[in-house]
DOLUM-717792 format. One record per residue (C-alpha): chain; x, y, z; residue in one letter. Coordinates in steps of 0.2 Angstrom, whole numbers, plus 5000, padded with zeros to 4 digits. Example, Ala and Ser with C-alpha at 12.3 -4.5 7.8 and 13.67 -1.06 7.14 Angstrom:
BEGIN
<'A', <5062, 4978, 5039>, 'A'>;
<'A', <5068, 4995, 5036>, 'S'>;
***
This chain:
BEGIN
<'A', <4847, 5107, 4744>, 'M'>;
<'A', <4862, 5095, 4745>, 'Q'>;
<'A', <4873, 5109, 4753>, 'I'>;
<'A', <4859, 5111, 4766>, 'I'>;
<'A', <4859, 5093, 4770>, 'N'>;
<'A', <4878, 5092, 4771>, 'K'>;
<'A', <4878, 5106, 4783>, 'F'>;
<'A', <4865, 5098, 4794>, 'L'>;
<'A', <4875, 5082, 4794>, 'K'>;
<'A', <4890, 5092, 4799>, 'L'>;
<'A', <4881, 5101, 4812>, 'K'>;
<'A', <4875, 5084, 4820>, 'K'>;
<'A', <4893, 5078, 4820>, 'V'>;
<'A', <4899, 5094, 4828>, 'Y'>;
<'A', <4886, 5093, 4841>, 'I'>;
<'A', <4890, 5075, 4844>, 'Y'>;
<'A', <4908, 5079, 4846>, 'I'>;
<'A', <4905, 5094, 4857>, 'F'>;
<'A', <4894, 5083, 4869>, 'S'>;
<'A', <4907, 5070, 4870>, 'Y'>;
<'A', <4921, 5082, 4874>, 'V'>;
<'A', <4910, 5090, 4887>, 'L'>;
<'A', <4906, 5072, 4894>, 'F'>;
<'A', <4924, 5067, 4895>, 'I'>;
<'A', <4929, 5084, 4904>, 'I'>;
<'A', <4915, 5083, 4917>, 'I'>;
<'A', <4919, 5064, 4920>, 'F'>;
<'A', <4938, 5066, 4921>, 'S'>;
<'A', <4936, 5081, 4933>, 'T'>;
<'A', <4925, 5071, 4944>, 'S'>;
<'A', <4939, 5057, 4946>, 'L'>;
<'A', <4953, 5069, 4951>, 'L'>;
<'A', <4949, 5065, 4970>, 'K'>;
<'A', <4952, 5046, 4967>, 'A'>;
<'A', <4971, 5050, 4963>, 'N'>;
<'A', <4976, 5053, 4981>, 'T'>;
<'A', <4984, 5045, 4996>, 'F'>;
<'A', <4972, 5047, 5011>, 'K'>;
<'A', <4979, 5047, 5029>, 'V'>;
<'A', <4965, 5047, 5042>, 'S'>;
<'A', <4962, 5048, 5061>, 'D'>;
<'A', <4978, 5058, 5065>, 'I'>;
<'A', <4975, 5064, 5083>, 'E'>;
<'A', <4982, 5082, 5085>, 'I'>;
<'A', <4983, 5091, 5102>, 'S'>;
<'A', <4991, 5106, 5111>, 'S'>;
<'A', <4990, 5116, 5127>, 'A'>;
<'A', <4976, 5129, 5126>, 'F'>;
<'A', <4986, 5144, 5133>, 'D'>;
<'A', <4992, 5161, 5127>, 'L'>;
<'A', <5004, 5153, 5115>, 'N'>;
<'A', <4991, 5142, 5107>, 'F'>;
<'A', <4991, 5143, 5088>, 'S'>;
<'A', <4979, 5132, 5079>, 'K'>;
<'A', <4988, 5133, 5062>, 'S'>;
<'A', <5004, 5127, 5071>, 'R'>;
<'A', <4995, 5112, 5078>, 'V'>;
<'A', <4988, 5108, 5061>, 'I'>;
<'A', <5005, 5110, 5053>, 'D'>;
<'A', <5012, 5097, 5066>, 'D'>;
<'A', <4997, 5086, 5061>, 'G'>;
<'A', <5003, 5087, 5042>, 'F'>;
<'A', <5020, 5081, 5047>, 'R'>;
<'A', <5014, 5066, 5057>, 'E'>;
<'A', <5002, 5062, 5042>, 'S'>;
<'A', <5016, 5063, 5030>, 'F'>;
<'A', <5027, 5052, 5041>, 'Y'>;
<'A', <5012, 5039, 5042>, 'N'>;
<'A', <5010, 5040, 5023>, 'L'>;
<'A', <5029, 5037, 5021>, 'L'>;
<'A', <5028, 5022, 5033>, 'S'>;
<'A', <5015, 5014, 5022>, 'M'>;
<'A', <5023, 5016, 5005>, 'I'>;
<'A', <5042, 5016, 5009>, 'T'>;
<'A', <5054, 5004, 5017>, 'T'>;
<'A', <5062, 5009, 5034>, 'S'>;
<'A', <5079, 5010, 5025>, 'G'>;
<'A', <5072, 5022, 5012>, 'D'>;
<'A', <5063, 5033, 5025>, 'R'>;
<'A', <5080, 5037, 5032>, 'N'>;
<'A', <5084, 5046, 5015>, 'K'>;
<'A', <5070, 5059, 5018>, 'I'>;
<'A', <5076, 5071, 5031>, 'K'>;
<'A', <5071, 5089, 5034>, 'N'>;
<'A', <5057, 5091, 5021>, 'I'>;
<'A', <5051, 5109, 5022>, 'S'>;
<'A', <5033, 5112, 5027>, 'L'>;
<'A', <5030, 5122, 5011>, 'K'>;
<'A', <5036, 5107, 5001>, 'E'>;
<'A', <5025, 5095, 5011>, 'L'>;
<'A', <5010, 5106, 5010>, 'K'>;
<'A', <5012, 5107, 4991>, 'S'>;
<'A', <5008, 5088, 4990>, 'M'>;
<'A', <4991, 5090, 5000>, 'I'>;
<'A', <4976, 5092, 4990>, 'D'>;
<'A', <4963, 5093, 5004>, 'T'>;
<'A', <4961, 5091, 5023>, 'F'>;
<'A', <4948, 5090, 5036>, 'T'>;
<'A', <4947, 5093, 5054>, 'I'>;
<'A', <4934, 5084, 5065>, 'S'>;
<'A', <4930, 5080, 5083>, 'D'>;
<'A', <4937, 5097, 5090>, 'E'>;
<'A', <4936, 5098, 5109>, 'K'>;
<'A', <4944, 5107, 5123>, 'F'>;
<'A', <4947, 5097, 5139>, 'I'>;
<'A', <4956, 5104, 5154>, 'N'>;
<'A', <4964, 5118, 5144>, 'N'>;
<'A', <4970, 5106, 5131>, 'E'>;
<'A', <4964, 5106, 5112>, 'Y'>;
<'A', <4960, 5090, 5104>, 'F'>;
<'A', <4955, 5086, 5086>, 'A'>;
<'A', <4957, 5073, 5072>, 'K'>;
<'A', <4965, 5077, 5055>, 'L'>;
<'A', <4962, 5068, 5038>, 'E'>;
<'A', <4974, 5073, 5024>, 'S'>;
<'A', <4973, 5068, 5005>, 'S'>;
<'A', <4990, 5069, 4997>, 'F'>;
<'A', <4991, 5071, 4978>, 'N'>;
<'A', <4997, 5054, 4972>, 'K'>;
<'A', <5007, 5060, 4957>, 'K'>;
<'A', <5016, 5074, 4967>, 'K'>;
<'A', <5020, 5062, 4981>, 'T'>;
<'A', <5027, 5049, 4969>, 'L'>;
<'A', <5037, 5063, 4960>, 'S'>;
<'A', <5044, 5069, 4976>, 'F'>;
<'A', <5050, 5051, 4980>, 'L'>;
<'A', <5057, 5049, 4963>, 'E'>;
<'A', <5068, 5064, 4965>, 'K'>;
<'A', <5075, 5056, 4981>, 'K'>;
<'A', <5079, 5040, 4971>, 'N'>;
<'A', <5066, 5030, 4981>, 'I'>;
<'A', <5054, 5017, 4974>, 'F'>;
<'A', <5038, 5017, 4984>, 'P'>;
<'A', <5026, 5003, 4986>, 'S'>;
<'A', <5008, 5000, 4983>, 'I'>;
<'A', <5000, 5002, 5000>, 'P'>;
<'A', <4991, 4985, 4999>, 'T'>;
<'A', <4984, 4977, 5015>, 'R'>;
<'A', <4986, 4958, 5017>, 'N'>;
<'A', <4982, 4945, 5030>, 'Q'>;
<'A', <4995, 4932, 5033>, 'I'>;
<'A', <4998, 4917, 5044>, 'L'>;
<'A', <5011, 4920, 5058>, 'L'>;
<'A', <5018, 4905, 5067>, 'I'>;
<'A', <5030, 4912, 5081>, 'P'>;
<'A', <5040, 4898, 5089>, 'I'>;
<'A', <5050, 4901, 5105>, 'F'>;
<'A', <5065, 4890, 5108>, 'V'>;
<'A', <5074, 4890, 5125>, 'D'>;
<'A', <5091, 4883, 5119>, 'S'>;
<'A', <5097, 4882, 5137>, 'Q'>;
<'A', <5083, 4871, 5143>, 'N'>;
<'A', <5080, 4862, 5126>, 'E'>;
<'A', <5061, 4867, 5127>, 'K'>;
<'A', <5050, 4873, 5113>, 'I'>;
<'A', <5035, 4885, 5117>, 'Y'>;
<'A', <5021, 4887, 5104>, 'L'>;
<'A', <5007, 4895, 5114>, 'F'>;
<'A', <5010, 4895, 5133>, 'T'>;
<'A', <5025, 4905, 5140>, 'E'>;
<'A', <5028, 4911, 5122>, 'N'>;
<'A', <5030, 4930, 5124>, 'F'>;
<'A', <5029, 4933, 5105>, 'F'>;
<'A', <5013, 4923, 5103>, 'Y'>;
<'A', <5005, 4931, 5117>, 'N'>;
<'A', <5010, 4949, 5113>, 'K'>;
<'A', <5011, 4950, 5094>, 'W'>;
<'A', <4994, 4957, 5090>, 'N'>;
<'A', <4995, 4970, 5104>, 'E'>;
<'A', <4998, 4988, 5100>, 'N'>;
<'A', <4993, 4988, 5082>, 'K'>;
<'A', <5000, 5003, 5072>, 'I'>;
<'A', <4988, 5010, 5059>, 'N'>;
<'A', <5001, 5012, 5045>, 'Y'>;
<'A', <5006, 4994, 5046>, 'H'>;
<'A', <4999, 4984, 5031>, 'L'>;
<'A', <5001, 4966, 5037>, 'L'>;
<'A', <4987, 4959, 5048>, 'D'>;
<'A', <4992, 4943, 5057>, 'Y'>;
<'A', <4982, 4927, 5060>, 'L'>;
<'A', <4990, 4917, 5074>, 'L'>;
<'A', <4987, 4898, 5075>, 'P'>;
<'A', <4975, 4892, 5088>, 'T'>;
<'A', <4980, 4881, 5102>, 'E'>;
<'A', <4981, 4863, 5097>, 'D'>;
<'A', <4988, 4849, 5108>, 'L'>;
<'A', <4993, 4839, 5092>, 'E'>;
<'A', <5003, 4855, 5086>, 'D'>;
<'A', <5012, 4856, 5102>, 'I'>;
<'A', <5016, 4838, 5102>, 'S'>;
<'A', <5022, 4838, 5084>, 'M'>;
<'A', <5034, 4853, 5087>, 'I'>;
<'A', <5041, 4846, 5103>, 'Q'>;
<'A', <5046, 4831, 5093>, 'G'>;
<'A', <5056, 4841, 5081>, 'I'>;
<'A', <5068, 4850, 5092>, 'Y'>;
<'A', <5084, 4844, 5084>, 'N'>;
<'A', <5078, 4847, 5066>, 'T'>;
<'A', <5066, 4863, 5069>, 'I'>;
<'A', <5077, 4874, 5058>, 'E'>;
<'A', <5075, 4863, 5043>, 'N'>;
<'A', <5057, 4858, 5046>, 'Y'>;
<'A', <5044, 4865, 5033>, 'D'>;
<'A', <5028, 4866, 5044>, 'F'>;
<'A', <5017, 4863, 5029>, 'I'>;
<'A', <5005, 4852, 5039>, 'D'>;
<'A', <5002, 4866, 5051>, 'L'>;
<'A', <5001, 4879, 5037>, 'I'>;
<'A', <4988, 4869, 5028>, 'K'>;
<'A', <4976, 4871, 5042>, 'K'>;
<'A', <4973, 4889, 5038>, 'Y'>;
<'A', <4966, 4896, 5021>, 'D'>;
<'A', <4980, 4909, 5019>, 'L'>;
<'A', <4992, 4909, 5004>, 'Q'>;
<'A', <5005, 4920, 5013>, 'D'>;
<'A', <5014, 4915, 5029>, 'Y'>;
<'A', <5029, 4918, 5040>, 'I'>;
<'A', <5037, 4906, 5052>, 'V'>;
<'A', <5047, 4914, 5065>, 'S'>;
<'A', <5059, 4903, 5075>, 'I'>;
<'A', <5065, 4913, 5090>, 'I'>;
<'A', <5080, 4905, 5099>, 'F'>;
<'A', <5085, 4911, 5116>, 'K'>;
<'A', <5102, 4907, 5122>, 'N'>;
<'A', <5109, 4916, 5138>, 'K'>;
<'A', <5111, 4934, 5133>, 'N'>;
<'A', <5106, 4932, 5114>, 'E'>;
<'A', <5091, 4930, 5104>, 'I'>;
<'A', <5093, 4923, 5086>, 'K'>;
<'A', <5077, 4924, 5075>, 'V'>;
<'A', <5076, 4913, 5059>, 'L'>;
<'A', <5061, 4919, 5048>, 'S'>;
<'A', <5054, 4909, 5034>, 'K'>;
<'A', <5044, 4921, 5024>, 'I'>;
<'A', <5032, 4917, 5010>, 'S'>;
<'A', <5024, 4932, 5001>, 'L'>;
<'A', <5016, 4933, 4984>, 'N'>;
<'A', <5023, 4915, 4980>, 'N'>;
<'A', <5041, 4922, 4984>, 'S'>;
<'A', <5050, 4913, 4998>, 'F'>;
<'A', <5064, 4921, 5008>, 'K'>;
<'A', <5075, 4917, 5023>, 'I'>;
<'A', <5079, 4930, 5036>, 'D'>;
<'A', <5092, 4929, 5050>, 'N'>;
<'A', <5093, 4941, 5064>, 'R'>;
<'A', <5103, 4942, 5081>, 'K'>;
<'A', <5099, 4953, 5096>, 'Y'>;
<'A', <5108, 4955, 5112>, 'K'>;
<'A', <5097, 4955, 5128>, 'I'>;
<'A', <5099, 4959, 5146>, 'T'>;
<'A', <5081, 4955, 5152>, 'N'>;
<'A', <5064, 4951, 5145>, 'E'>;
<'A', <5060, 4969, 5142>, 'E'>;
<'A', <5070, 4968, 5127>, 'N'>;
<'A', <5058, 4956, 5119>, 'F'>;
<'A', <5046, 4970, 5116>, 'S'>;
<'A', <5059, 4980, 5106>, 'A'>;
<'A', <5063, 4964, 5096>, 'I'>;
<'A', <5045, 4961, 5092>, 'L'>;
<'A', <5043, 4978, 5086>, 'K'>;
<'A', <5059, 4977, 5075>, 'D'>;
<'A', <5052, 4960, 5068>, 'L'>;
<'A', <5036, 4968, 5063>, 'K'>;
<'A', <5045, 4982, 5054>, 'N'>;
<'A', <5056, 4969, 5045>, 'I'>;
<'A', <5041, 4960, 5039>, 'Y'>;
<'A', <5033, 4976, 5033>, 'E'>;
<'A', <5048, 4980, 5023>, 'D'>;
<'A', <5048, 4963, 5015>, 'Y'>;
<'A', <5029, 4965, 5010>, 'W'>;
<'A', <5033, 4983, 5003>, 'K'>;
<'A', <5047, 4976, 4992>, 'K'>;
<'A', <5035, 4964, 4985>, 'E'>;
<'A', <5024, 4978, 4980>, 'N'>;
<'A', <5037, 4992, 4974>, 'Q'>;
<'A', <5033, 5003, 4960>, 'I'>;
<'A', <5048, 5007, 4949>, 'N'>;
<'A', <5044, 5025, 4944>, 'T'>;
<'A', <5060, 5025, 4933>, 'S'>;
<'A', <5050, 5015, 4921>, 'I'>;
<'A', <5040, 5026, 4909>, 'K'>;
<'A', <5031, 5014, 4898>, 'L'>;
<'A', <5020, 5023, 4885>, 'P'>;
<'A', <5005, 5014, 4880>, 'L'>;
<'A', <4991, 5018, 4868>, 'T'>;
<'A', <4973, 5011, 4871>, 'I'>;
<'A', <4958, 5013, 4860>, 'T'>;
<'A', <4939, 5011, 4865>, 'I'>;
<'A', <4923, 5013, 4855>, 'D'>;
<'A', <4918, 5031, 4857>, 'T'>;
<'A', <4899, 5026, 4858>, 'K'>;
<'A', <4903, 5015, 4873>, 'E'>;
<'A', <4900, 5028, 4886>, 'Y'>;
<'A', <4898, 5017, 4901>, 'E'>;
<'A', <4914, 5007, 4896>, 'K'>;
<'A', <4923, 5024, 4895>, 'I'>;
<'A', <4917, 5029, 4912>, 'V'>;
<'A', <4923, 5012, 4919>, 'K'>;
<'A', <4940, 5013, 4910>, 'L'>;
<'A', <4944, 5031, 4916>, 'E'>;
<'A', <4939, 5026, 4934>, 'K'>;
<'A', <4950, 5010, 4933>, 'T'>;
<'A', <4965, 5020, 4926>, 'L'>;
<'A', <4963, 5033, 4940>, 'N'>;
<'A', <4964, 5019, 4953>, 'N'>;
<'A', <4978, 5009, 4946>, 'L'>;
<'A', <4994, 5013, 4956>, 'D'>;
<'A', <5006, 5009, 4942>, 'L'>;
<'A', <4997, 5022, 4930>, 'V'>;
<'A', <5007, 5038, 4933>, 'S'>;
<'A', <4997, 5048, 4920>, 'N'>;
<'A', <4984, 5046, 4906>, 'F'>;
<'A', <4975, 5058, 4894>, 'Y'>;
<'A', <4965, 5057, 4877>, 'I'>;
<'A', <4977, 5057, 4863>, 'L'>;
<'A', <4964, 5059, 4849>, 'R'>;
<'A', <4946, 5054, 4845>, 'F'>;
<'A', <4933, 5053, 4831>, 'N'>;
<'A', <4915, 5047, 4830>, 'N'>;
<'A', <4921, 5029, 4830>, 'K'>;
<'A', <4936, 5027, 4842>, 'N'>;
<'A', <4944, 5036, 4857>, 'T'>;
<'A', <4963, 5034, 4859>, 'Y'>;
<'A', <4971, 5036, 4876>, 'Y'>;
<'A', <4989, 5038, 4880>, 'K'>;
<'A', <4995, 5030, 4896>, 'I'>;
<'A', <5011, 5032, 4905>, 'I'>;
<'A', <5014, 5015, 4915>, 'Y'>;
<'A', <5027, 5011, 4928>, 'N'>;
<'A', <5028, 4993, 4924>, 'G'>;
<'A', <5028, 4980, 4910>, 'S'>;
<'A', <5015, 4977, 4896>, 'P'>;
<'A', <5012, 4960, 4904>, 'K'>;
<'A', <5008, 4968, 4921>, 'T'>;
<'A', <4997, 4981, 4913>, 'F'>;
<'A', <4987, 4967, 4904>, 'Y'>;
<'A', <4985, 4958, 4920>, 'N'>;
<'A', <4979, 4974, 4929>, 'D'>;
<'A', <4966, 4978, 4916>, 'I'>;
<'A', <4959, 4961, 4913>, 'T'>;
<'A', <4957, 4959, 4932>, 'K'>;
<'A', <4944, 4973, 4930>, 'K'>;
<'A', <4935, 4963, 4917>, 'N'>;
<'A', <4941, 4972, 4902>, 'F'>;
<'A', <4945, 4962, 4886>, 'K'>;
<'A', <4960, 4967, 4877>, 'L'>;
<'A', <4967, 4964, 4860>, 'T'>;
<'A', <4983, 4970, 4852>, 'M'>;
<'A', <4982, 4978, 4835>, 'E'>;
<'A', <4997, 4988, 4827>, 'N'>;
<'A', <5005, 4991, 4844>, 'N'>;
<'A', <4988, 4998, 4851>, 'I'>;
<'A', <4978, 4989, 4864>, 'W'>;
<'A', <4960, 4988, 4859>, 'A'>;
<'A', <4946, 4986, 4872>, 'I'>;
<'A', <4932, 4975, 4866>, 'R'>;
***
């Protein structure tokens, strides 16, 4: 009888373990789609004639999608390192794609392409190129563009300031910074006119405080004959930097090119603040109560969506605890901050993180 009871108990344990494994497999599989970079609204088109090839049009769309992705997660300098990627290698990084809004107008084919790039394969590709990508995080910042006419000793904050009037035109979908420009205020104009001789050293704190934004850029654009000098005071993620640029100009049409270049420069600064050092392979072990199904679901979802987690898997489990091995591209402190922001409570026991 005792043998039968032991057998029944063991049977219950095996059923429990089997059910748990099945649960983990099903759930983990359902999260695979979260581990991608999605590029949407890429417009593709081609003349609809005897040489029309839909597959060739889609391939061109893949290249444009990949360029947009690189523009979101790499600096302009690093993008120059990536040349002549083969279509086969590019396609190997695509998990799924969809085509929508197909139409034919005046013998022209139009459609929209959405592509999902496998995050791990993409990061691995960049690592082989010795490129540290960035977390594609959007951010709204305050931009104060001040135009200084050095020849006439005048300062323009709003009126007759090309950079103020044109800055938010022609937004590019892969840019991550959204700019809030100051509203016209007579007091601000009067204040800035009064600091002509000290404007390079002025901190603009009184103006910045009017807007509830932590990050800001003050761009002071000096025009002197055939030259533009731009002094940028950049505060991002509590990090302050000064950037100086010089441009030769022949007419005001050059202002558009300067504006475009400044946007790319500021995008690069933001990307550098969010770079992932994929050369760091920090192995972490984390344990969680096996019976906490909902918490396990939340944990796996969180790990799948953390950009600094390059990989994770179940190391071992029993009826009390499940142990995960995590490969993290950052420091233990950063991991702790990432997890606690998701409302997990962590304690350290024998070099193992425990979720409580």
